[in-house]
Structure formats: C-alpha cells, structure tokens
N, C-alpha and C positions, 0 to 999 in steps of 0.2 A: 710733510710726513708722506712716506711712500705708501701707495695704496696696493696691498698685496694682490688686489683681485686683477690689477692691470699688469702685473709683473708678466714679463715674457720669458718663458723657460730657455729659450735660446741665449739669453744673456747669462747662463748658469752653465756654460759649458767650458771644458778644458780638454786638452788633448790626453787621452789615457791609453797608451799602446797596450796590446794583450800581454806582452811580457813583463808589464808592470802590475799585473793582477796576481795577487798571491793564490796559487793554484792549490798549494798543501800548506798545513800550518808548520811553523818552526819547530824543531825538536823539543824545545823548552818554551812553555808559554810565556814565561816573564822575561825573556831575552829580546823580545821585540823592541824596535826602535819606539821612543816616546818623543814627539815634538811637543816642546813646551812653548805656548804662546801667552804672553802676557803683555797687555796694554800695547800692542804694536810689535813687540820685540820676540823674536823667535830663537829658541835654543835647542840643541840636540841632546838627548838623554837615552837611557835604557829604561824599560818599563819598571825594573825593579826600584828606580829613583823616585816614583809616583809619590810614596808617602812623605818623603822630604820636601816635595813641590807643593802639596796641597796647602792651602792657606790655614792658619791656626782656627781650632774651633770648628772646622768644617763638619758637616754631617754628610757622609758619603751614600748615596742611595742606589741601591742595585735591584735589577729587575730578576726575580727568582723563577721565572718561567722556564719549562723545560720542553724542548723539541720531541714532539711524538713522531712515531714512524709512519708518517700520513700516506706515503706512496704504496698503493696496493696494487701488485701486478696478478691480474687473472688471466689464466691459459683456458682459451677455447677448446672445445672438444676438437676443432679443425687444426689447432696448434697455434692460432695466432693470439697474439697478447694484447690485452685491454687493460690500460693504466688508469686506475682511479684514484685521484688525489684529493682527499679529506680537506675541506677549506674551514668549514664551522658548522656546528650543530644545528639542527632544526627542531626536531621532535624526539622523544617527548620533553627534552630540556634545550632550550637554545643557550642555557648557560654552560660554558665550556666545563668548569669544574665538575657540574652535575652530570654532564653528558658523558664524561670520562668514567664515571663510575656506574653508567647504565649496564644493565645485564640483559641478556636475551635477543634485543632488538633495537634498533635505532634508525633515525633518517638525518643524512648529512647533505649540506650543500657541497658539491664536489666538481672538479674538473675531471673530464674524461678524455684521455689521449686515444686514438685509433678509434674514436666513436663509430665510424662508418663500418667497423668491423662487427659491430654489437647491434645486430639488426632487431633482436627482442629476445624475451626470456631471461632466464636466470643466469649469473656468472658463479662459478664455484673457486674457492681458493683454500686448498688443504693444507693444513699445519700438523704438528706433533699432536695425536690425539684429538684433532678437531678439525672444523670445517667453516669457513665463512661464505655466506650467500649474498650476492648484491642483485638487485632489482631497479630498474629506473622506474621513478614514479612520473617525472615532470621535467621540462626543460624551462628555465628562465634566464634571461639576461647573459646567455653564453655558458651558464653553468647548469648541471643536472641536480634533481633531487634523486638521491640514493637510499633506497631502502635496505639496510643490512640485518642480517640475522646470523645466529652463530651457534655452534654447539661446541663445547658443553655450554649450556645457557647460563650457567652461574658465573662464567668468565666476565669481567668488566670489559667494556670496550677498550680500555687503557691497555689491558692485558691482552686483548686480540691483537691489537696494534703492534705490542710488543713481539709478539710471538709470529706474526706472519707480514708485517708491514716494512718499508725501508725508509732510512732517514732521507728527508727532502733537501739535498744539497741546493745551494743557490745556482740558477740557471747558467750565470755566467762563468762558473768554474768549468762548465762544459767537460766533465770527466765523470768516470764510475766512481761510485763509492768504493772506499777502502775500509778494512776493519778497524783502522784507527780513527775514522770520522765518528764512528759511534760514541767515543769519548771525547774527541777533540772539538766536535761541532756541539759541545754542551759546556756550559759554565761549570765550574766546580761546585757552586752553590745551587745549581738548578735543582727545584724542588716541586713545582707546580705542573703537571702535565698538561698541554694544550697548545703550544706554539708549533707553528709549521716553520718557523724560521728562527734561528737563534739570535739573541741580542747580543751581537758580536762585540761590542766595546768589552764586554765581561770576559772575553775568551782568553784575555791575558793574565788574569788574575791566578795565583797559586797559593797554597797555604803559606808560603814564604812571605809573599807580599801582604796577605792578611794579617800574619802576625806582625810585621813591620808597621801596618797601619795602626794596629791596637797599640804598639809600643809608643807610637808617636802620639796617642791620645785622640786618634780621629775616630769619632763615633760613626757607627755604620746603621743603615735600615734597609729593609726589603720591602717592596711591593711586587705585584704581579700584574703584567700586561701581556696577554697572549698574542704574540707576534704573528700577524696573518700574512697570508701570501701577497697581499696588496702592497706590502713593504717593497716589493720588486716590481710594482706596477709603474710602467713607463708613462712620463707625462706626454701625451700625444696632442693635448690641446696648446694652441698658441699663445694664450694667456691664461692665468691661473684660475680665473672665475669660470672656465670652462671645464676645468679638471675636477673630478669628484675624488675626494679623499676616501680611502677605505676606513672602515669602522673597526676598532678592535676593543677586546672586553679587558675590562680593569677591574682588579681587586684590592681592596685596601681595608687595613684593621684600625679600629679606634687607637691602639696604642701606637701606630704608626703615625697617626694624624696628631697625637699629642706630643710626639717628638718633634715633627714638623712645627708645630705651635710654640714649643720652648725655643727653637732655633730663630723663628720669626720675632718672638717677643724680646729676644735679647739681640737681635739684629746680627747672628752668626750666619755664615754662608752655608748653603745647601747646594752640593753639586752631585748630580746626576751620572752614572755610569751608563752611557749610551743614549741615543736619541729616543727609544722607547720609554726609559726611566723619565727622560725630560718632558715627553709628551703627556705622561702620566701626572707628573707633578703640577705642570702648568694646567692641565685638565682639572685637577683637583681644587685649584683656586676657582675655576669657572664653575665647578660644582657647586661651590660655597656661595658664588654669586646667585646661582640659579635658586638655590633653597632659601636665600635671603629675599628673593624677588617673589618666591612661590613657597612660603612655610609649609603648604599641605601637598606639594608635589609627590605624586605616587612614586614608590622606589622603582617601580619598572620604566619610570621615565627619565630616570637619571642618565642623561645622555648630552654630549656635547657636540653641537653641529659645527661644521666646517670654519665657518665665518663668525661664530658668536664673539669671539673675542675682539673683532674690528667693529662691532656694531652696538658696543654698550657704552653708556656714559655714566657718571657720577658713581665711580667705582669704590667699593670698599679696599681697605689694606689687607694684606695677606692674613694678620692675625684675626681680623673681624670675619673674613670669608671662612677661615679654618674653624673657628668658634661656632659659626652658623652650622657647619657640618657636624661638628660634634653634638650639639643640640639637637639637630635633626635626627642623628642616631640615638640619642636619649628618647626622643619623641618615639621613635618605631622600636625602641628596645632592642637594638641590634649592636653588636661589636665589630661588624664589618660591612664594608659598602661593595656592592657589585654595580658597576656602570659601564657605559661603553663611550667612546670618544672617536670623532672624525677631525679633532682639531689640526688645522695647518698652521704650522709656525713658520713664518715668512718674513723677509725685510718689513719693517712697519709694525711688527708684533712687540709689545712692551713685557718684557719677562716679570713675573709676579713672585716666583718661588726661587728660580734658579740662578745662581750666581756664577756658573762656569759649567764645563762639560768635559768629560772624558768620553772621547770617540774614536772610531776608525776613519779612515778616507773613503769618501762616498763617491758613487757614480756620478758622471756628468748628467746634467738635466735631470736631476731626482729631487724630490720634494725634501729629502735628507740634506742635500746642499743648500736648500732654501732655508732650512732651519739653522745652518752652520752660519750662513750669511746674516740671519736674523740677530744671532748672538755677536758676531765680531764684524759685522759690516763688510765692505768691499775688501778688507784685509784678508778674506778668505782666498783671494786670488794669491796674495803673496805666500799664505800658509802653503797652499797646494802645489805653488811653483817650487818652493824650498823643498817640499816632500819629494817632488819629481826630480829636483837637481842633486838632492842628496840620497838618492836611491832608496827611497821609502818604498814598503810593499803596500799594495792598495786593496781595499775591499775586505770581505768577511774575514779571511785567514791573514790579512795583512797587519800592518803596524798601526799604532795608536798616536793619540795626541791628547793633551790636557790643554783646554782653551779657557783662558780667562780674560774676559774683556776689560 
C-alpha cells in the first residue's frame, strides 16, 4: 500500500501552459466539455449529458457554500491602497455561519497586502451610508488579526462585505474582476455565506441540468463546506508529511446524514460534486469513527486531523459510522453538526462513502491532484493528457469531468 506521507509532490506534475487556463467562463455554464472516465476508458461529452452518465440510484451531493466578497481595499489618507483579505473569523465567533451574522464589530484572521504601507492606526473604508474601520491587533504565522467595526452597527458582517468588499478571484486567473464574475463565480445553488473560493465543479450546473437530473430519478443533497484560501496553497514540501493541510469548516444536517445512511444500507452510489464535497463526505465517515471511539467527545472537538484516515485500524463500515453520528446528535439534542476537517485524500486512501467524482481539472503539484489520483490511480495521467490533447479548458472556469473508478 502507498504511504501517503512519503509521496513526493514532484511526481504529480504535468505541463499546463498559461493559454490552457480558462481565464473567463463560457457564455453558457452547461456548455462546457465533460470528460467521462469509467474503469480506464475515456469518452468526450458536453456537461448537459451528465444526467445520462450518472449511475442508476446515485445520490449527487453538492456544496452550497457561497463566496463572500472577502477582499477589502482601504485607501490611506496618503492615497496608498492597503488590501485586507478576510480568511476566517476569530471572535466573538470562530464559526463562520455565526460570524457572518455578527453585528457592530468582529475580529478575523486576514492577509494584508501592502502591509508596509500601514505603519499604525486605523484604516477606513466608506460605503453608501456607512463606514468600515480596520485596526491591527496582532500578527501570527504570516497572518494578521484585524479588528473590524462598522456603522450602521445593526448591519451584519455579511451585509458589510456585500456592500464594500470585492469577490476574491483565484490568483492564477491573473486579471481584474468583471461585473460578470459576481454571478458566474457562484454556483446557482449557493446559499450559505462564508467561502473565499467557489466550489468550482458546481459552476457548470444550470436549472436545465438540475431538471434533467430530477427527471432521471437521481437524488440530490446539500452540505456546506466553506472553502478557504488554503485551497490555493501550493505544496512547497518535498514529501507530503511536511505539508500542513488547511482546515475548513463543515456543516451537516441530520436529514442529510439520514439520506447518506439510506444510500449506504442499500449499497447505492454517492457521488460528490467537487473536491470540497468529497472531502466533506469522507470526513463525515471519520467523524463517525471518532464518536464511536469517544462517545462523550465534546462538540467543539469534532475535528478530523490530516492523517487520521491512515492511522486507524479495525474500522467500522459506513452505515455503522453514520449511525454513530446520528446517535451522537440525539445525545446532544441537535439536528446539525458543525465540525472542521484537515483531511488529506491522497494515493493510499480507502474511500468509505464516495463512489465517483464530478470535478474540474486541477493545478499541477496540488493536493487536489493527489485526491484525483487517490480515486483513479495512475490513470489520472491519461485523463489529463486526454484533456490536454482534446483542447479542454483547465482550472476554476474550465471544463469538467465525471470520474468513475
């Protein structure tokens, strides 16, 4: 068995010329190409064909996170611009859902561009009928803790970001925002505010495709994983045990877990839309393992560490793990779970919930490419070479694939 800790990221490289990166979305979302991979064979389709290609009785799982306008451009009195990029909330709430509803003031972990221009004091950003103030509290691990306060104080932080923030496009697009991006860099089902990057596999879905999925009898379900900026974090370590995975916040309902349990008990396939949905689903299994091992685990300790999946033995089946989670929720009298995950899915990983994946084409030497390789093995090279040879568009605004091992 492959030891994922010993994997060298240089073994997950392919040539990606800049002109193959899709800098803008297609005029119509669902007209992207769809590469269909099944048991080693590759065929070309259009995304509207997806409902016909999904296995019978599939449960298709979507991530309904919504990208927030997390880039804030403050102008100093001297005219210089300081950019503050909100990464994750710290206080009064570390939970994204609650932090977005916070009024009056809050503290976030942020990246600061042009930090040297900000010697001291407060920065101000004016918006229609209001003002946002930023003040540095501390620096830690390359990030800053920024205290925000705003007027009118009854606005939520989500409303403040909507009024004066800018959408954070992926850095590799290397271009300015267009008015189009505000809608096109969101999925049509985006609902829960808190991501700083879109779950891009979902960008291809339209009402037309959703109706076709329903007509085909394919069930759908939604979870929420707030995609963090760490999704773009390059792997700089030589081997993966030296790379620290970013943590992301995850929200699941009891109704969702019951849907998954029904699929598991009837041995019907669960297919995630995107790597974030896949990481969430597999993390859910490991949360079940944790509460089986520690029935009294406090809710604030519902966290999956990077290597947990590779360090466990005598593991339960998916149904048993999901049942344990449901019993845990009953015990705490809650109908939803809030957890965090640092899981790394790499070659050597055994999938517990997912039977396939809808996903875009990812950057060379990325943890997302490791995840694809974990699912389809060395055939990822054939898939990516086929995409390159057949003029597929790559990365966030690029084309799609349905991968069935």
